[in-house]
VEXDO-427122 format. One line per field, with one value per residue (C-alpha): residue number from 1; x negated, y, z. Coordinates in steps of 0.001 Angstrom, whole numbers, plus 524288, in hexadecimal, padded with zeros to 5 digits. Example, Ala and Ser with C-alpha at 12.3 -4.5 7.8 and 13.67 -1.06 7.14 Angstrom:
# residues 2
num = [1; 2]
X = [7CFF4; 7CA9A]
Y = [7EE6C; 7FBDC]
Z = [81E78; 81BE4]
This chain:
# residues 401
num = [1; 2; 3; 4; 5; 6; 7; 8; 9; 10; 11; 12; 13; 14; 15; 16; 17; 18; 19; 20; 21; 22; 23; 24; 25; 26; 27; 28; 29; 30; 31; 32; 33; 34; 35; 36; 37; 38; 39; 40; 41; 42; 43; 44; 45; 46; 47; 48; 49; 50; 51; 52; 53; 54; 55; 56; 57; 58; 59; 60; 61; 62; 63; 64; 65; 66; 67; 68; 69; 70; 71; 72; 73; 74; 75; 76; 77; 78; 79; 80; 81; 82; 83; 84; 85; 86; 87; 88; 89; 90; 91; 92; 93; 94; 95; 96; 97; 98; 99; 100; 101; 102; 103; 104; 105; 106; 107; 108; 109; 110; 111; 112; 113; 114; 115; 116; 117; 118; 119; 120; 121; 122; 123; 124; 125; 126; 127; 128; 129; 130; 131; 132; 133; 134; 135; 136; 137; 138; 139; 140; 141; 142; 143; 144; 145; 146; 147; 148; 149; 150; 151; 152; 153; 154; 155; 156; 157; 158; 159; 160; 161; 162; 163; 164; 165; 166; 167; 168; 169; 170; 171; 172; 173; 174; 175; 176; 177; 178; 179; 180; 181; 182; 183; 184; 185; 186; 187; 188; 189; 190; 191; 192; 193; 194; 195; 196; 197; 198; 199; 200; 201; 202; 203; 204; 205; 206; 207; 208; 209; 210; 211; 212; 213; 214; 215; 216; 217; 218; 219; 220; 221; 222; 223; 224; 225; 226; 227; 228; 229; 230; 231; 232; 233; 234; 235; 236; 237; 238; 239; 240; 241; 242; 243; 244; 245; 246; 247; 248; 249; 250; 251; 252; 253; 254; 255; 256; 257; 258; 259; 260; 261; 262; 263; 264; 265; 266; 267; 268; 269; 270; 271; 272; 273; 274; 275; 276; 277; 278; 279; 280; 281; 282; 283; 284; 285; 286; 287; 288; 289; 290; 291; 292; 293; 294; 295; 296; 297; 298; 299; 300; 301; 302; 303; 304; 305; 306; 307; 308; 309; 310; 311; 312; 313; 314; 315; 316; 317; 318; 319; 320; 321; 322; 323; 324; 325; 326; 327; 328; 329; 330; 331; 332; 333; 334; 335; 336; 337; 338; 339; 340; 341; 342; 343; 344; 345; 346; 347; 348; 349; 350; 351; 352; 353; 354; 355; 356; 357; 358; 359; 360; 361; 362; 363; 364; 365; 366; 367; 368; 369; 370; 371; 372; 373; 374; 375; 376; 377; 378; 379; 380; 381; 382; 383; 384; 385; 386; 387; 388; 389; 390; 391; 392; 393; 394; 395; 396; 397; 398; 399; 400; 401]
X = [7F24A; 7F70B; 7FA02; 7F827; 7F8BE; 8047C; 80E00; 813D7; 81033; 81D2F; 82AE4; 836C6; 83C99; 83C8C; 83407; 828BD; 81BBE; 81350; 8079B; 7F9B1; 7EFAD; 7E992; 7F724; 7F8B3; 7EA88; 7ED67; 7FA12; 7F367; 7E945; 7F3FF; 7FA85; 7EDCB; 7EB79; 7F92D; 7FABB; 7F2A9; 7F49F; 7E7DB; 7E59E; 7ECE2; 7F2A5; 7EB65; 7F2CA; 8003F; 804DE; 8023D; 80947; 81822; 821FE; 81F6D; 826EC; 82B03; 81DF4; 81765; 821BA; 81E7D; 80FA4; 81154; 81A28; 80E8B; 803B7; 80BB0; 80F43; 8050C; 8002F; 806D0; 7FF0F; 8030C; 80030; 803D3; 804F3; 80A59; 8068E; 7FAE9; 7FE2C; 80A08; 8040A; 7FEFF; 7F1D0; 7F848; 8013A; 7F5BA; 7EDC3; 7F832; 7FCE0; 7F445; 7FB02; 808F3; 8044E; 80924; 7FE62; 801BB; 7FC21; 7EDF5; 7E8B9; 7EA7A; 7DE1A; 7E048; 7D573; 7D781; 7CE32; 7CF42; 7CC6B; 7C35C; 7C328; 7B608; 7BA77; 7BA85; 7C183; 7B591; 7B216; 7BF62; 7BFDF; 7B1DD; 7B64B; 7C22D; 7BB14; 7AF52; 7AFAC; 7B08E; 7A735; 7A77B; 79F04; 7970C; 794F2; 79B56; 7A5F1; 7A0AF; 7941D; 799A7; 7A1BA; 7965F; 7931D; 79FF0; 7A8EB; 7B121; 7BEEA; 7C2C3; 7B8A1; 7C113; 7CB6D; 7C298; 7BDC6; 7CB4D; 7CEB4; 7C393; 7C888; 7CC2B; 7D96A; 7DE27; 7DF3D; 7E7EE; 7E0AA; 7E7EA; 7DF18; 7E3D0; 7DDB7; 7E132; 7E01F; 7DF8E; 7E3CC; 7D68C; 7CFF1; 7CC73; 7C7DF; 7D2CE; 7CBE3; 7CBA3; 7DACC; 7DC87; 7D382; 7DB4D; 7E7E6; 7E2DE; 7DE52; 7EB8B; 7F250; 7E977; 7ECD4; 7FADD; 7FB0A; 7F20F; 7F56E; 7EAF6; 7E935; 7E73D; 7F033; 7EB68; 7F197; 7EEDE; 7F184; 7F081; 7F65F; 7FF98; 80D9C; 80D9B; 804DB; 80153; 7FB23; 7F259; 7EEE3; 7F10C; 7F6AC; 7F5D5; 8042A; 800A7; 7FDD3; 80C0E; 81056; 806A9; 807A6; 81244; 813BE; 81512; 81819; 8169C; 81FE4; 81F59; 82448; 832CE; 83557; 83A44; 82D00; 824F1; 82C7A; 82817; 81A38; 81D9A; 8272D; 81CCC; 81293; 8192A; 81DF8; 80FF3; 809F7; 813E3; 81B65; 8290D; 8306D; 83EFF; 8440F; 84505; 83667; 832D2; 83A38; 8337E; 825DF; 828BD; 82E47; 820D6; 81A9D; 821F5; 820FB; 8123B; 80ED7; 80224; 808F1; 8126B; 806A5; 800D2; 80CAC; 81045; 802F1; 8025B; 80FE7; 80C62; 7FFA5; 8061D; 81005; 80569; 7FD47; 8090B; 80A1C; 816DF; 81B4B; 82679; 82466; 82AF4; 82C4A; 81F2B; 81801; 81EC8; 819D8; 80BE9; 80BE5; 80EED; 80403; 7FA28; 7FD7F; 7FB57; 7EE98; 7EA1F; 7EE13; 7E3E9; 7DA8E; 7DE1C; 7EC2D; 7E9B7; 7E173; 7EAA2; 7F5CA; 7ED66; 7E90F; 7F69B; 7FDC0; 7F2A6; 7F45B; 7EF4D; 7FC64; 809A4; 80F6D; 8184A; 80EF3; 80FAB; 81EBF; 81F0F; 81601; 81E58; 82A3B; 823F2; 82094; 82ED9; 834BF; 83D26; 8348D; 83777; 830C1; 82421; 8233B; 826E9; 82FAD; 835C8; 83508; 843A0; 8400F; 835C2; 83E4A; 84823; 83E09; 837B6; 844D3; 84561; 837D0; 83876; 84707; 84AA6; 84DEE; 8428F; 8429A; 838C6; 83323; 82F70; 8261C; 82270; 8156C; 812B5; 8160E; 80D00; 80244; 803D2; 80116; 7F511; 7E71D; 7E4A9; 7EE08; 7E9B6; 7F415; 7FBE5; 807CC; 808D6; 812AA; 81952; 824E8; 829EC; 82C0F; 8374E; 837D1; 82A15; 8285A; 81D52; 816DA; 80CB2; 7FF76; 7FAD7; 806D6; 80220; 801BA; 80FE3; 812BA; 80823; 80EC4; 81AB9; 813B4; 80D2C; 81ACF; 82058; 814C2; 8155F; 82490; 8273D; 83128]
Y = [85754; 8646E; 86E5C; 8799E; 87C87; 884E7; 87FB4; 872A7; 86C1B; 86CF0; 87241; 86ED6; 87C17; 88A5A; 88F1B; 88649; 88D6F; 89091; 888A4; 88E61; 889E4; 87FFB; 87953; 8763F; 870E4; 868A2; 8634D; 85EF6; 85822; 851D8; 84DA5; 846C8; 840C0; 83B3E; 83550; 829A1; 824A8; 81ED0; 8167D; 80E52; 8150F; 81218; 81A4D; 816E5; 82532; 825B2; 81894; 81917; 80DA6; 7FFBF; 7FDAD; 7EF4B; 7EB7C; 7F175; 7EAA7; 7DD7D; 7DF33; 7E2F2; 7D6DB; 7CF5A; 7D40F; 7D265; 7C490; 7B9E6; 7B2DA; 7BB5A; 7C033; 7C95B; 7CB63; 7D933; 7D9A0; 7E1E6; 7EA75; 7F3AD; 8007E; 7FDFE; 7FFCD; 7F2FC; 7F7C6; 80382; 7FAFE; 7F20A; 7FE6A; 803A5; 7F75F; 7F8DA; 8053C; 7FFB1; 7F769; 7FD42; 80325; 7FA7E; 7EF94; 7EFE7; 7E272; 7E326; 7E4DC; 7E88C; 7E56B; 7E8B2; 7E5E7; 7E793; 7DBC6; 7DC74; 7D3EC; 7CD82; 7CAB5; 7BCF7; 7B6F3; 7B95B; 7C6E5; 7CC13; 7C66C; 7CB21; 7D8EF; 7D709; 7D223; 7DAFF; 7DF86; 7D1CB; 7C756; 7B8B0; 7AFFF; 7BC40; 7BF8D; 7CAB9; 7C4C1; 7CB7B; 7C4C9; 7B772; 7B794; 7BA86; 7AC21; 7A5FC; 79DEE; 7967F; 79D1C; 79741; 7A023; 7ABF7; 7A5AE; 7A293; 7B0CA; 7B5FE; 7AC88; 7B1BF; 7BF73; 7C574; 7C001; 7CC72; 7D30B; 7D167; 7D2D4; 7D718; 7D528; 7DC42; 7D86F; 7E336; 7E294; 7D30C; 7D245; 7D735; 7C9C2; 7C145; 7B5A6; 7AB87; 7A3E7; 7B0CF; 7B191; 7A363; 7A430; 7B023; 7A933; 79DDC; 7A6D4; 7AD32; 7A043; 79C03; 7A7A0; 7A58B; 79804; 79A48; 7A80B; 7B01A; 7BEF4; 7C0E6; 7C748; 7C741; 7D114; 7D04A; 7DBF0; 7DBCB; 7DFAA; 7D44B; 7D15D; 7C4F7; 7BE64; 7B464; 7BF3A; 7C254; 7B49C; 7AC3E; 79EAA; 79D40; 79927; 798F8; 7A76A; 7A9F7; 7A25A; 7A820; 7B6AE; 7C016; 7C6C9; 7D56B; 7D995; 7E850; 7ED4C; 7FA8A; 80401; 8087D; 816F5; 81961; 81533; 81C54; 8286E; 826E8; 828FD; 8367B; 83A91; 83795; 8401C; 84C00; 851C4; 85014; 856CA; 861CE; 85F3B; 85AEB; 854D1; 852E6; 84541; 84453; 848CF; 83E43; 833A8; 83810; 8370F; 829BD; 8246B; 827E7; 81CBC; 810C0; 80ADD; 80D6D; 815BA; 81A54; 82185; 8278A; 82C8F; 831DE; 838B4; 83DE4; 842FA; 84A09; 84FA4; 85506; 85ABA; 8610D; 867F2; 86CA5; 871BE; 87A62; 87EAF; 877BD; 86EDD; 8682C; 85E66; 861F0; 85D07; 862FE; 85BEA; 84F49; 85075; 8546D; 84857; 83FC8; 8459B; 8456F; 83808; 83241; 83A34; 83514; 8270B; 81CDC; 81BCF; 80D1E; 81060; 81B0D; 812CA; 80770; 8107D; 8161D; 808C5; 802EB; 80EDE; 81332; 811A4; 81993; 81852; 81D61; 81394; 811FC; 80AC5; 8158D; 81554; 8065A; 806D2; 8114B; 808DE; 7FE2F; 80640; 80A74; 7FD97; 7F747; 7EE50; 7E265; 7E12C; 7DD2E; 7E844; 7E02F; 7E548; 7E030; 7E4B0; 7E811; 7F155; 7F7FB; 7F98E; 800D3; 80A57; 80BAB; 80F41; 81B32; 81F29; 81E94; 82348; 818F1; 80AAD; 80117; 7F242; 7E995; 7E5FA; 7F443; 7F440; 7E5AB; 7E73C; 7F301; 7EA8F; 7DF0F; 7E8FA; 7EE05; 7DF41; 7DDFF; 7E172; 7EA89; 7F3D2; 7F0D2; 7E7C9; 7F04F; 7E7AA; 7D958; 7D071; 7C4EE; 7BC4C; 7B4E2; 7B993; 7C34B; 7C3F9; 7CA16; 7D3C1; 7DD9E; 7E410; 7EE6F; 7E801; 7F45B; 7F903; 807E9; 808FA; 80928; 815FC; 81C07; 818A0; 81F21; 82B84; 82BFE; 82A7D; 835B0; 83DFC; 83B9B; 83D8C; 82FBF; 82ED9]
Z = [83B3F; 83FB0; 83562; 83F1E; 84CDD; 84CC7; 84247; 83DA8; 831B0; 82B83; 83057; 82887; 829E3; 8230F; 82E45; 82C94; 82EDC; 8230B; 821AD; 821A3; 817A6; 820EF; 822D2; 81485; 8141C; 820B2; 81A87; 80E73; 8168A; 81E3F; 8114E; 80D7E; 81A31; 81C91; 80ED8; 80B56; 7FD9E; 7FB4B; 80814; 81182; 81D47; 829E5; 833E0; 838C8; 83919; 82A0B; 82718; 8238A; 82059; 82057; 82D01; 82A35; 8269F; 832DE; 83BA7; 83484; 836AB; 8454A; 84772; 840EF; 849B6; 85607; 852D0; 85625; 84A98; 83FE2; 834D6; 8289B; 81A24; 8151A; 8066D; 7FB74; 7EFC2; 7F061; 7F6C2; 7FE9A; 80B8F; 810A2; 8150A; 81BC8; 822E7; 827A9; 82AF8; 8340C; 83A0E; 846AF; 8499B; 84A64; 855A9; 86257; 86ABF; 8767F; 86EAF; 87055; 86C7C; 85E11; 85589; 847CA; 83DA9; 82F4A; 8235B; 8141D; 80BD6; 80000; 7F38F; 7F7ED; 8059A; 80AB5; 8167D; 81EB6; 819F2; 81CA8; 82A0B; 82CB0; 82A14; 83266; 83D66; 83CEE; 84A94; 850C1; 85476; 853F0; 85CC1; 85F82; 85105; 84938; 84106; 834D9; 83760; 83A61; 82DC6; 82453; 822B4; 826D1; 81D79; 8275C; 82669; 8349C; 83AD0; 83868; 83FBB; 84AFA; 84ADB; 84B73; 85698; 85DF2; 85EE4; 86B99; 86F6A; 87657; 869AA; 85DC5; 8503A; 84457; 838B5; 82BDF; 81F2E; 814BC; 8066E; 80777; 7F8EC; 7F557; 7F9F0; 7EE4A; 7F4F6; 7F6AB; 800D0; 809D4; 80767; 80B69; 817BA; 81C05; 81A15; 82245; 82CB5; 82D7A; 82DF2; 838FA; 841C8; 83DD1; 84269; 84E95; 852B6; 8589C; 85B69; 84C32; 84202; 8348D; 82B29; 81BD4; 81345; 80479; 7F76E; 7F22F; 7F028; 7F8E8; 80232; 7F84B; 7EFB7; 7FB56; 8001A; 7F462; 7F63E; 8050F; 808E6; 81741; 81780; 814EE; 82005; 82AAF; 8260A; 826C1; 81969; 819AB; 80BD5; 80928; 7FF25; 7F90B; 802BE; 8027F; 7FF6C; 80D52; 81282; 80886; 80C4F; 81A53; 815C4; 81023; 81A81; 825F3; 81EB3; 81846; 8257C; 82B7F; 81F8F; 81FDE; 81315; 810A8; 80508; 80156; 80233; 7F353; 7F255; 7FC23; 7F45F; 7E7CA; 7EE9F; 7F37A; 7E6A9; 7E051; 7E868; 7E458; 7F23F; 7F395; 7FFBB; 7FA0C; 7EF27; 7F962; 80050; 7F3A0; 7EEBF; 7FC42; 7FE54; 7F0C6; 7F26D; 7FF3B; 7FA97; 7EEE1; 7F7C4; 80110; 7F52A; 7F1D3; 7FF81; 80111; 80BAA; 80374; 7F985; 7EC99; 7DED4; 7DA91; 7E5AF; 7E1B2; 7D399; 7D8C4; 7E1E2; 7D5B1; 7CDD2; 7D8A0; 7DD14; 7CEEC; 7CE10; 7DC0F; 7DB0E; 7DBDD; 7D03E; 7CEB0; 7CD3F; 7C39C; 7BB5B; 7BB3F; 7B674; 7ABEB; 7A6FA; 7A780; 79F51; 79680; 787F8; 77C7F; 7760C; 77A42; 78340; 78EEB; 79804; 7A24E; 7A0FA; 7A231; 7ADF5; 7B4D0; 7B1E5; 7B953; 7C437; 7C546; 7C2B7; 7CDE9; 7D574; 7DEA0; 7EC3B; 7E674; 7DD3A; 7D0FC; 7C602; 7B92C; 7AAE7; 7AC5C; 7B7C4; 7AF84; 7A447; 7ACDC; 7B118; 7A34F; 79D63; 7A6C0; 7A458; 795A0; 795CF; 78BB7; 78A30; 789B2; 78A74; 7915B; 78454; 7837A; 78E66; 7908F; 78ACB; 793E7; 79FEB; 79B0F; 79924; 7A736; 7AB6F; 7A2FD; 7A7DD; 79C06; 7A23F; 7AFDF; 7B331; 7BB56; 7BB33; 7BFFD; 7B8D7; 7BF3A; 7BCF8; 7B07D; 7A28D; 7A15D; 7B021; 7B210; 7BD4A; 7BED4; 7C9D2; 7CB90; 7CEE9; 7D5CA; 7DD05; 7DE62; 7CFF2; 7CFFF; 7D742; 7CF85; 7C2C4; 7C886; 7CBDC; 7BF0A; 7B8CF; 7C07E; 7BDE2; 7AF01; 7AEA0; 7AB23; 7B649]
């Protein structure tokens, strides 16, 4: 978007031209357009980071008989990666056909393939009609084998974790295994929330042998920084390295919160008619990000920390959010204690907050944490990963950290 016909949007020197009223309005519109905190990215030009995962997926679609499962916590960018995969294929490769569908809890093996193959026919009949009364799983294989051989079809099933029917998961695993054993012009990519391929498919050991696993960890700060670095210049604002780091740190590895904080910081500066992000804008970004977070996250936080009596539920949950995690996002009671001491500014033993941790694992407080491991060696993990950066932002807003 052009800010005006006779000036650049932003020049990093003392002689930069003065913006007119319309320029400020266009810059604010650009900020809202470029930052996408609520929905997956579907344009390659807006997608940043994940170079290793992109390379792995391209290797898979180029390799005959290879398939993939992309898994990780909610909010780490799995859908965005799947949405932009087709744009990573060189334009000289013209025979690839990408198809993507989202799964629903009520879906069966036949309904998800009916949606995926909506535009195709089998034996002269639209596949969606053909499958209405079908219950033979091998028919799907026959339909896929009948597709035009001069095309390479990449079928992407997103939100696969939402499927509740175990028979559907088994049938999909068997279908992938078939096209792994007998390669065709077919690549199947499964995308879903989970910490392992087993969480997505259940006890189907064959799926691990015939699918490449693409784990999506939380994004490192360097890649999160790219999200802001690519957008601020296009909007016409700038920030110091320290300010960029502060905005990135709020996200706790979740790209959606970098989008949210970056957008709100930019809008705050532009509202002040400034093109530089300052401390005031950082604080405004925290307040607005907390206010504009998803309602489900806000409700989960309130339910977990509410008590009519004076308590430290909010402080303990904040300590959980700040605790040192392993690659799966798990943390120990010892790690919680280290952070809680800093928050409370006093010594505290594990026994002093053990009941709070137990309460966070209980349905009465929304079961925001999952407990695993053995007694005295328990580990904890946020069930809904986006809650963690929200807790950190609330902690900063309320002066707990």
